[in-house]
C-alpha angles and dihedrals in degrees: 000000000000111000092206093054091048091050091049089048091055093048093048091047090052091050092048090050090048093064101114099216098176091047093050094044091048094049098044103037105023104026088230131125110222089194089067099040137062112349089347098236136109098243128124094254094055090045088055094050097043104031106021138247098301093054090044093054092048090047092051093049093049093046092051091049090050089063092045095048091044090053091052095055093099090052090058087058092051096260107127102185119136094202092051088049089058093050095044090046089059087066087065089054090053089048092052092051096041106027117190088209096062102038094277094301121129150133136294096268102231094130094041090050088051087056090061088053090051090056092048099043123356090192093055090045091056091049093049093045092050090049090051093049092049090050091049091051090050101041103027085215122109096196094055091045094048096047094043094048091048092050091050090047092051090053093045090050090070089063089065092065090224107129095191092051090048092048092051091046091053094045092049091048092051090046092052092046088055090050088052097051092114089051092048090052090052091048090054090050091046096238103103115140116258132200123252093245139048136069098296091048090050093049092048092052091046090058092054 
């Protein structure tokens, strides 16, 4: 493998991951700065709260594709190695969290990490995405759903008998848990933000 091509792949993956989709969508179409509103990050959840469901869906799709495209960078240089795709894809996750385009601010990288999974195994991606959606509909809480789905995925990864995939899955999960420390603290205190739909939201409103 060519070291120069691998290095370029990593840099390009980081730059792709750095594209702040929610920030760009907010600025161009809504005249709002997501870095100054809500939770002040460029993730899908904040896009939903600040810009609405349409912007959130578009943000999520773009952020997933950032991880997928970043993972495929080595392939564009003629290096077809699934394990290298995982490692290079992680550069897109770093870019999403610490974007060079918005002073190294960013999101929490759940969607971009899912994009790496899409590149590695579309079938496993669909399973993980379905699990996440079900958890969101049950808990009305994105942080719980994200962290739970990631934990399950990390455990399931060991069934694939691919040590590098399992190692990347665990590292990504730990990284995202660290990014969610403020959310975890709010969950412990019982004041984490919830969505305005889902089972928990319905039950809360029913009690009022």
